[in-house]
C-alpha angles and dihedrals in degrees: 000000000000089000090053091050091050092050091048091063111096112261090231089073093055091046092055106112112230090185133024115256118277100242106155139059090257098047101085093042093050089048090051090052091048097049092043092054092044090050092048093048094043094049095053092040092054091042093053093045090049093050092047091052093041096052092039089056094043100044106027119133112285094021115123109241136142107261098161099101110040116183112263102179111058101156096105091049092049093047091048093047092050098039102051097050090042092054091047091049091047090050092052090046094052092046094049092042089058089052092048090051091054091044092053098049114067118201117261092240096051118134108247120223122177119224128195120191116208134167101298115352145053119241120198127192122193120206090233092059114265117122125198138191119212091347131085121191115202135169120246115246098019125106111249122197119195118203104198139187137160128239094206126356137004114293131173125222107219129175108175095193090056093042090228130130132163133170115247110212135192118248095017143061128244127188134219130175137186144152117233110223103184130043114240147091117288133189119258118197140176103237096190121076103248107168145303097321096039091127090058093058095100136127145153136262108215112205111198137181112264091253094050091046092051089051091049091047095049091047090053098041123074120250120257122004098320131244124326111274113264095024130105119267100057096118094105097028122116114286094254092051091053089047090052089052090053089046091059095037093054092046096245089139090066089074113010105059125086096253097043117134092221117076107239137137114289115236103198113112092001100114115113094005127115116256125200114230128211092254092054096259119135116220129188111231104239139130094292095049094047092047092050092047091054097046100033110020093176095057091085123007120196116245113266096032127101127257128262095043119248091218114100121229119257093200107145092009099084130046125226089257091054091048090055090048091051090050 
């Protein structure tokens, strides 16, 4: 009879998705955290409610009950009541902290894609050349690291099916990584209110098989090595080629190449290495440092060079996309 009742319910009800699909390496782990915390909270909430109602019914005024020998020593009950939930909570904390540690440390071999949030769209730049708006194509089974910044206000990059979300902030870079596990199209939202058309800042992450992604990438990237740096026609060139074009166009080569007449820090081989500043601070050369050096050269001056810096600021002269290309 129960089986007949179940089959009598319209199939549309059973097909209604209560949760988005689990389509990334983090999805099942995040779901496990979520349901564990909900189960823990629900169990103790129901237990406390039951005990309150039980003792209220048993010992309320006018109810016959033996009240001649009230408990005087409650220490063991208190210790037990505090210790057991505390151990469970600490266990959940340690488990989730391990997951957060993995979530915050992208693999060294991850494919890097640069993201710019702007009212009200998402812009993506692939190192091989293709650029996208409100779409992000990624291969299945390969670690993807997103280096993200905002052109205007705070946004938040959120893909429910991947269980990933990270704020995208102006004037700094944030990172997010994942591995897509299932081909398909997945919703992309801005999860931080960013203005009048916030609800329209939506897109799709397109997860493709490695072969399909390679075909898509080759179709979007130019053949050969791309145009000569500094010349027209670099719009669809690889990211580094477009960055080289900006490097020459902005005159960076007048100071920052080995044979430059002006004495300035050399940039070749500098990425990822520590650099000593004039004030004794050591800074790792990464996206944040390069961006700051372009927009605010006097923020950190390399040891051995005069203050204030001779380099002019490029604030307002380069876009976020050009900054990413220069990086």
